[in-house]
N, C-alpha and C positions, 0 to 999 in steps of 0.2 A: 350581513353576511353573506359567504357566498355559497354556491355549493362543491365546491371539491377544499381536498386539503390536502398535503402530503402526507401522506404514508410511513416513506421508511427509506432510507439508502439503498436504491437496487443495486447498481457498480458502479464503480470508478474504469475507468478507461486508460489503459498505462499504455503511454507511447514504447512502442523498441527497436531499438535499431536491429535485434537479430532472435526472431521469435524462438528458437526454442536451445540462448542462450538464459532466455527470460523467461522461459515458463519456470524450465532447471532452476532456477533462481526460488522462483516464489515456489518449485514444488519442495524445496530443502528448508522453507516456513510451514509446509506441512498442507499444501493448497494445493485440493486433486482438479481435476481437466475434469469440468462437466459439461462440455460442447466446446471440441475439436470444429475451429474453422479454420482451416488454414488452405482450405481449395474452393472455400465458396469464393463463388466469383457474382461482386457485387451488382447490384440493380440499381440503372440508373439515377430511382432516387432519391440514395442516399446520397449525394451528393448538396443539393437542396437542404438537406437535412445540417448537413455541420458545413455548410455556407461555402461550399470547396464546389470544383468546377468538376466534375469526376472520376473524384479518387476513389482509388485503390487497395488494396489490400487484405493480409492476413491474418486471424486473430484464433486465442482459446480463452473460451471462457470460464474459470476456475470461481472456487469457494471450500472452501473447509467445510471435510467431512463429516465435523462436532457443531456446525453452524447452518444443516440443510438449504433449511428458510433466509439467513442473513446474507449479507451484502455478498455481490461477486467482485470480479476481480475484471476485464473485459481488456485484455493484452492485444494488445493491433501493433501487427508491424508496418504499416504505411507505405503499399510499392509508390505510390504515384498523394501523394506530392511524398517524397522522403521525406524522415525523421532529422531534427539536425542533431548533429553530437551530442553529446550530456555537460550544460552549464559548465562554467571555469566555476573551480574552486569557493571565487572571492559570489558567484553571484544564491541570490538567496535559492534556498533551497527549494522541492519541491517537494511533499511530505506527508508520510501517509501510517499514520501510528497504527499499530495491534495492540491492543487488550493481551499479554501472557500468563499462564501458572510459570514460574520458579523460572525467572530471568538469570538467577546463573546456571543453573543447567542448559535458559537454553542458549549462552554467550559462548559456554565450553563444546555443544555438540556445534554449534555455528564453525567457532576455529577449526572442530576435526574435524569437519566437511570443506574445512580449505576457505571458506567465506570470511573477509576483511571484518573484522566489524572495529567499532571505536567511542570513544564515551563511555564503559561502563559508569553508570554512574551510580552512587546510593544517596540520596538527595538529603541535607540536613536542615532543617530540623526537620525530625518526626513527623511532626506536625501535618508536613504535609499534603501526606497518605500515600508516599510516592514509597514501594517498598524498591524499587531499583529499576533501573533503564541502559538499553544497548544497543549500540545504533547499527549500521549498518549501509551499504550505498546498491539499491541492484545495478542491470549491469550498462541500463541509459544516465545511474545519477541522482534517480530517486531515491528519497533519504527514507530508510523506512526504521521507524521508534517502535521499539518491540518493548512497553514497557509492563510493571506487572505495580499492583497497585494493592492496596493493604482490604484486604477483606471486605464488602459492604460496602465499600467504595465505587460513586460511579468515576468521579473524576480526582484530580488533586485538588488540594486545601491549599492553592497559589495564592489567594487577596489572605488568610485568614492564619497561614503560615510565616505570609511575610510583613502582616502589622497591619496588612487594605482588608479592615473586615467593610462586608457591603453594610 
């Protein structure tokens, strides 16, 4: 037995090549700025934490107003070292999935805002437990999956729906 345990997801760092553009994208998804760190001078101890030599960056911490104690997005525009450009189309994507309510309205709203979406899926069979899913890419190529599940479902029932019970 140990004296410690992981309690919950705290935050996810999202690398941005243009902080303002990326913050605007996540605002469009409903996130709000919790702490603006664009002008914070990073102390020297940050480097060893990330395994980098003298990193510098600009950041914004965001969360969902509907889930104030939930996980946060820590969006960082790395000034040193610079973030490489988004991956090529055939590179396996970095993915962040968010559970939404009313995925159809979500897809329509993103289209209205000019955010390109793709792969609006209404999965079959219905036993999967997924009502629908729409995907978009943030400005730096991270695949954002917006998924609506049937009420009371914690995750999809892929095993059962595909004939592979556990």
